[in-house]
C-alpha positions in Angstrom: -37.9 32.1 -1.7 -38.8 34.2 1.1 -40.4 34.8 3.9 -43.6 37.6 4.2 -44.1 39.4 7.5 -47.0 37.4 7.8 -45.3 33.9 7.3 -46.9 33.5 4.2 -44.3 32.0 1.5 -43.9 34.7 -1.7 -41.7 33.8 -4.6 -39.5 36.3 -5.7 -38.5 36.4 -9.6 -36.8 38.2 -11.9 -37.3 38.1 -15.9 -34.7 35.4 -16.8 -33.0 34.7 -20.4 -34.5 31.8 -21.9 -32.2 28.3 -22.9 -31.0 28.9 -26.8 -33.6 27.3 -29.0 -32.7 24.2 -30.5 -30.8 22.8 -26.9 -31.1 19.4 -26.0 -34.2 18.7 -23.8 -32.7 17.4 -20.1 -34.0 14.4 -18.4 -36.4 15.8 -15.3 -33.8 14.2 -13.1 -30.3 14.8 -13.2 -27.0 15.3 -11.7 -24.8 18.7 -11.9 -22.0 16.9 -13.2 -24.2 15.6 -16.2 -25.9 18.9 -17.0 -23.6 21.0 -19.2 -24.9 22.7 -21.9 -23.9 21.3 -25.4 -22.9 24.8 -26.6 -21.5 27.1 -24.2 -21.4 31.0 -24.5 -18.0 32.4 -23.1 -16.6 35.7 -23.5 -17.4 39.1 -22.7 -20.5 40.0 -24.1 -22.7 38.7 -21.1 -20.6 39.6 -18.6 -18.8 42.8 -17.3 -15.1 43.1 -17.3 -15.4 44.7 -13.2 -17.5 41.7 -12.3 -14.4 39.3 -12.9 -11.6 41.4 -12.2 -13.1 42.5 -8.9 -13.4 38.8 -8.3 -10.1 38.0 -9.4 -8.6 40.9 -7.6 -10.1 39.0 -4.5 -9.1 35.7 -5.2 -5.6 37.3 -5.6 -5.8 38.8 -2.4 -7.6 36.3 -0.1 -7.5 32.8 -1.7 -6.8 29.6 1.0 -3.3 28.2 1.2 -4.2 24.9 -0.3 -1.6 22.1 -0.6 -3.5 21.6 -4.7 -2.9 24.9 -5.4 0.5 25.3 -7.1 1.9 26.5 -10.3 2.9 23.7 -12.7 6.2 24.1 -13.8 6.8 24.7 -17.2 6.1 22.0 -20.1 3.8 19.3 -20.7 4.6 17.4 -17.7 3.8 19.8 -15.6 0.8 20.6 -16.4 0.0 16.9 -15.8 1.2 16.6 -12.6 -0.8 19.8 -11.9 -3.9 18.0 -13.6 -3.7 14.6 -11.5 -3.7 17.2 -8.4 -6.6 18.9 -9.5 -8.2 15.7 -10.2 -7.5 14.0 -7.2 -8.4 17.1 -4.7 -11.5 17.8 -6.5 -12.7 14.5 -6.1 -12.3 14.4 -2.5 -13.6 17.8 -2.1 -17.3 16.0 -3.8 -19.2 15.8 -0.3 -16.1 16.5 2.2 -15.0 19.6 4.0 -11.9 20.9 3.4 -10.3 20.5 6.5 -11.0 17.0 6.2 -9.4 16.5 2.6 -6.0 18.2 3.4 -4.6 15.5 5.1 -5.8 12.6 3.2 -5.4 14.6 0.0 -1.3 14.7 1.8 -1.0 11.2 2.6 -2.5 9.9 -1.3 -0.1 12.2 -3.2 3.0 11.1 -1.2 1.8 7.4 -1.7 1.1 8.0 -5.5 2.7 11.2 -6.5 1.2 10.4 -10.3 -1.1 8.9 -12.6 1.0 6.1 -13.3 1.8 5.4 -9.8 -1.7 5.2 -8.5 -2.6 2.9 -11.9 -0.3 0.3 -10.5 -2.4 0.4 -7.5 -5.1 -2.5 -6.5 -8.2 -1.2 -5.3 -7.8 -2.7 -1.8 -4.9 -0.6 -1.5 -7.0 2.5 -2.6 -10.0 1.5 -0.5 -7.7 1.4 2.7 -6.1 4.7 1.5 -9.5 6.2 1.2 -11.5 4.8 4.2 -12.7 7.3 6.6 -13.9 9.6 3.1 -17.1 8.1 2.3 -18.5 7.6 -0.9 -16.3 5.0 -1.7 -17.2 5.1 -5.5 -15.2 7.7 -6.2 -11.9 6.1 -5.2 -13.1 3.3 -7.8 -13.5 5.8 -10.2 -10.5 7.4 -9.5 -8.4 4.0 -9.7 -10.4 3.1 -13.3 -9.7 6.4 -14.7 -5.8 6.8 -13.7 -6.0 3.1 -15.3 -7.4 4.4 -18.3 -5.2 7.2 -18.7 -2.0 5.2 -18.3 -2.9 2.3 -21.0 -3.1 6.0 -23.6 -0.3 7.3 -22.8 -1.0 11.1 -22.5 -3.4 12.9 -19.5 -6.1 14.4 -21.6 -6.5 18.5 -22.2 -9.8 19.1 -23.0 -13.1 19.3 -21.1 -14.7 17.1 -23.9 -11.8 14.4 -23.9 -11.6 14.3 -20.1 -15.0 13.3 -20.1 -14.3 10.5 -22.1 -12.8 9.5 -18.8 -14.1 6.7 -16.5 -15.4 8.9 -13.6 -15.4 12.5 -14.8 -18.3 14.2 -15.1 -18.8 17.8 -16.0 -17.4 19.4 -13.2 -14.5 17.5 -12.8 -14.0 18.1 -16.4 -14.1 21.7 -16.4 -11.8 22.3 -13.1 -9.2 20.2 -14.7 -9.4 21.7 -18.2 -9.8 25.1 -16.9 -7.3 25.1 -14.1 -4.6 23.2 -15.2 -4.8 23.8 -19.0 -6.2 27.1 -19.0 -9.1 26.0 -21.4 -12.0 28.6 -21.3 -14.2 26.2 -19.9 -16.7 27.0 -17.0 -17.5 24.5 -13.9 -20.7 24.2 -11.6 -20.3 23.1 -8.3 -22.9 23.8 -5.2 -20.7 26.9 -4.2 -20.9 28.0 -7.8 -24.7 27.8 -7.8 -25.2 29.6 -4.7 -23.1 32.6 -6.2 -25.0 32.6 -9.5 -28.5 32.0 -8.1 -28.0 35.3 -5.9 -26.1 37.3 -8.6 -28.9 36.8 -11.1 -31.3 36.1 -8.7 -32.9 33.0 -9.8 -35.3 31.3 -8.0 -36.4 27.9 -9.7 -35.4 24.9 -8.2 -31.5 24.6 -8.2 -31.8 20.6 -8.4 -34.5 20.3 -11.6 -32.4 19.6 -15.0 -33.7 23.0 -16.7 -32.5 25.0 -14.3 -29.1 23.4 -13.9 -28.6 23.9 -17.3 -29.1 27.6 -17.1 -26.5 27.8 -14.2 -23.8 25.6 -16.6 -25.2 28.7 -19.6 -24.6 31.3 -17.1 -21.5 30.2 -15.5 -19.6 29.9 -19.1 -20.8 33.5 -20.0 -19.1 34.5 -17.1 -15.7 32.4 -17.3 -12.9 34.9 -17.6 -11.2 34.2 -21.4 -7.6 34.9 -20.0 -7.7 33.6 -16.7 -10.2 30.6 -17.1 -8.8 28.1 -14.1 -8.2 31.3 -11.8 -11.7 32.2 -12.3 -13.2 29.3 -11.6 -11.3 28.6 -8.7 -12.4 32.5 -7.0 -16.3 31.2 -8.5 -15.9 28.6 -5.7 -13.9 30.2 -3.1 -16.3 33.2 -3.1 -19.6 30.7 -2.5 -17.5 28.3 0.2 -16.5 31.6 2.1 -17.7 35.1 1.9 -21.0 33.7 0.1 -22.0 31.2 2.4 -25.1 29.4 2.9 -26.8 31.1 6.0 -24.3 33.8 6.7 -23.4 35.8 3.7 -20.8 38.7 4.1 -22.2 40.7 1.6 -20.2 44.2 2.9 -17.2 42.5 2.0 -18.1 40.9 -1.2 -15.9 41.8 -4.1 -19.7 41.4 -6.7 -21.9 42.6 -4.4 -22.6 45.5 -6.6 -23.7 43.0 -9.2 -25.7 40.9 -6.9 -29.5 41.2 -8.0 -30.4 39.1 -4.7 -28.6 41.7 -2.6 -30.5 44.6 -4.3 -33.8 43.0 -4.3 -33.5 42.4 -0.1 -32.6 46.0 0.0 -35.6 46.9 -2.2 -38.1 44.8 0.0 -37.4 43.7 3.5 -39.2 40.3 3.1 -37.0 39.1 0.9 -33.1 38.0 1.8 -30.2 36.8 0.1 -30.3 33.8 1.6 -33.9 33.4 -0.1 -31.1 32.0 -3.2 -31.0 29.3 -4.2 -34.2 27.9 -3.3 -33.6 25.6 -0.3 -35.5 22.1 -1.7 -36.5 20.0 0.9 -34.3 16.6 1.0 -36.3 13.3 0.2 -36.5 11.3 3.4 -33.6 8.6 4.1 -34.6 5.0 3.7 -34.9 3.3 7.2 -32.9 -0.2 6.8 -32.0 -2.5 9.9 -29.1 -5.0 9.9 -28.1 -7.8 11.8 -24.3 -7.8 12.3 -22.4 -10.4 13.7 -18.6 -10.5 14.8 -17.6 -14.0 14.1 -14.2 -14.0 16.0 -12.5 -17.3 15.6 -10.4 -18.5 18.4 -7.4 -21.0 18.8 -5.7 -22.2 22.0 -5.5 -22.0 25.7 -8.7 -20.3 27.3 -6.4 -17.9 29.2 -4.6 -17.1 25.6 -8.2 -16.4 24.5 -9.3 -14.0 27.0 -5.5 -12.1 26.6 -6.5 -12.1 23.1 -4.0 -14.1 21.1 -4.8 -16.7 18.5 -8.0 -14.5 17.9 -8.9 -13.8 14.5 -11.8 -12.4 13.3 -14.1 -13.2 9.9 -14.4 -10.2 7.5 -16.7 -10.5 4.3 -15.7 -8.8 0.8 -18.9 -6.8 -0.4 -20.1 -7.0 -4.6 -18.3 -5.1 -6.7 -21.5 -3.1 -7.7 -23.7 -1.0 -5.1 -23.2 0.5 -1.7 -19.7 0.1 -0.5 -18.8 -1.5 -3.8 -15.9 -4.0 -2.8 -15.2 -2.8 0.7 -14.3 -5.5 3.5 -17.3 -5.9 6.6 -18.3 -8.5 9.0 -21.0 -10.8 8.3 -24.4 -8.8 7.8 -27.9 -9.3 6.6 -30.7 -7.2 6.2 -33.7 -8.0 8.3 -37.2 -6.6 8.3 -37.9 -4.4 10.9 -40.3 -6.5 12.6 -37.4 -9.2 12.7 -35.0 -7.2 15.1 -35.2 -9.2 17.9 -32.7 -11.3 19.0 -33.9 -14.5 18.0 -35.3 -13.9 14.5 -31.8 -11.8 14.0 -29.7 -15.5 15.2 -32.0 -17.0 13.1 -31.4 -15.2 9.9 -27.8 -14.9 10.5 -27.0 -18.3 10.9 -28.7 -19.4 7.8 -26.4 -16.6 6.0 -23.4 -18.2 7.9 -24.3 -21.7 6.5 -25.6 -20.6 3.3 -22.9 -18.3 1.8 -19.9 -19.4 4.3 -20.6 -23.0 5.0 -20.3 -22.0 8.3 -22.4 -24.3 10.5 -22.2 -23.0 13.9 -24.0 -25.3 15.8 -22.3 -28.8 14.3 -18.9 -27.7 13.4 -17.7 -25.1 16.1 -17.7 -24.6 19.6 -19.4 -21.7 20.2 -17.3 -19.9 23.7 -19.8 -16.8 23.5 -22.6 -15.3 22.0 -24.2 -12.1 23.0 -25.9 -9.1 21.6 -23.6 -6.3 22.1 -25.5 -2.9 21.0 -26.8 -1.0 18.1 -25.2 2.0 15.9 -27.0 3.9 13.5 -24.8 4.9 10.1 -26.1 7.6 8.1 -25.8 6.8 4.6 -26.7 10.2 2.3 -30.1 8.3 1.0 -30.5 5.1 3.7 -30.6 5.3 7.8 -28.9 2.0 8.3 -29.7 0.8 12.2 -26.8 -2.0 12.6 -27.9 -4.4 15.2 -24.1 -6.0 16.4 -23.6 -9.2 18.2 -20.3 -11.1 18.9 -20.0 -14.2 18.3 -16.8 -16.3 19.6 -16.0 -19.8 18.1 -13.1 -22.6 19.2 -11.6 -24.5 16.7 -9.6 -27.2 16.6 -6.7 -27.1 13.7 -6.0 -24.8 10.8 -8.3 -21.5 11.0 -7.8 -21.3 7.3 -10.3 -23.8 6.8 -12.8 -21.5 7.9 -12.6 -19.5 4.5 -11.5 -22.2 2.7 -15.1 -23.6 3.0 -17.1 -20.6 1.5 -18.6 -20.6 -1.6 -15.9 -17.9 -2.9 -13.3 -18.0 -1.0 -11.4 -15.3 -2.5 -14.1 -12.8 -0.7 -13.7 -14.2 2.8 -10.3 -13.5 4.9 -9.3 -13.9 8.5 -7.7 -10.9 9.8 -5.9 -10.9 13.4 -6.2 -8.3 15.8 -2.9 -6.4 15.3 -4.4 -6.1 12.1 -7.5 -5.4 11.8 -6.8 -2.5 14.3 -4.4 -0.8 11.9 -6.2 -1.8 8.3 -8.5 0.5 6.8 -12.4 0.1 7.0 -15.0 2.5 6.6 -16.6 4.1 9.3 -19.6 2.3 10.2 -17.5 -1.1 10.4 -15.1 0.7 12.7 -17.0 1.8 15.0 -18.9 -2.1 15.4 -15.0 -3.2 15.9 -14.7 -0.7 18.4 -18.3 -1.4 20.1 -16.8 -4.9 20.1 -13.8 -4.4 21.9 -15.6 -2.2 23.9 -17.8 -4.5 25.2 -15.0 -7.1 25.3 -13.0 -4.9 27.7 -16.2 -4.6 29.7 -16.6 -8.7 29.8 -12.8 -9.3 31.1 -13.3 -6.8 33.7 -16.5 -7.9 35.6 -14.8 -11.9 35.4 -11.8 -10.6 37.0 -13.8 -9.4 39.5 -15.5 -12.1 40.0 -12.9 -14.2 42.5 -12.2 -10.7 44.5 -15.8 -10.8 45.6 -15.6 -14.6 46.8 -12.6 -13.8 48.7 -14.3 -11.0 50.5 -17.4 -13.3 51.3 -15.0 -16.1 52.7 -13.2 -13.5 54.9 -16.1 -12.1 56.1 -17.2 -15.7 57.4 
């Protein structure tokens, strides 16, 4: 789409090839990972050799030096090691920028250098390593896929067999098969969509299933038959660098002479290269509200409590399905927007603690402190979650472990001391909540330490 000089929106279209007759109809809403065409067209018939050779020359000269880009050692073992590296990096790169991924990838490969070592890990270990990357379902699928591959005894080497692995869709399968095993198969991600939509001036909605299938078809026609892995990486590299969303470097682009969007922009000033692909407004996020209670269990003398000794925090494991599945968090309960005041939030939290943890605040424990800490808004891809955070310090006599033993499912409860919680892998949202509580406690301690000084100064004045 493009804006005319008068500000009206116009749509530019070029005649486009129809999908092959008989291709399966796609669902009205689907993900790009799951919409590769069943009959991929490959070979030079629809793509000029000059485009391929020009793009590959540019890639050979300008590709970024990234830790997962290395030549596979000869033999099956070398190819499988390369396949594992491609798999891990591509999964991490989904929804995450390259500079962030580099550090995570390096630490991951140092700990789990092979599929077999990853398969032996626990979900909790993987979650801790993944903490901060977000979209934790990716980590769960990596572990489940590794266990499946290790059990079968061989790394799948074709796109079709890779798609049978838990969590591997069309894009990831295409990346692994072409880069590690040199299979002539395409891949389509957001960067490739941008490049193809500009090369062919595709003005259709890039989120519609029919358009996505067309991207896969064109990617299959473009892929280089002799260097499919390098070509696919070159397409992604071009989209990530020169062919960017808002400031494409068309004068330096190795395939600009083949770009229909550029040609249209030169013919018509009201059309811009950045009009492709069409920008589709994102759905508005859902607004949720939660009461979050950081429960600190204190044991011992008051001076020990204030110094941070003998203190434990109660963590609860989330359900194994759904948002942030299987991750640890502070007690949290969703509340209606109309009930976010302190009184209603505490009622809901007390009910939650009693029902699920058998933790009766009013009867079984001495409440040393219970105060609101503040609010924090955490943004998920589809949810805007406003967390109302409170700190509740409980004092008990005897074994603190009894707190976890009383719950409905004590496998989903644990007490963590302050040293451990500082070092454990927490989601960015929970880490933010914990840091808010730490800052709140430090402020309270500072205020408390200053009170005697003020009293002494008043006596001296008298």
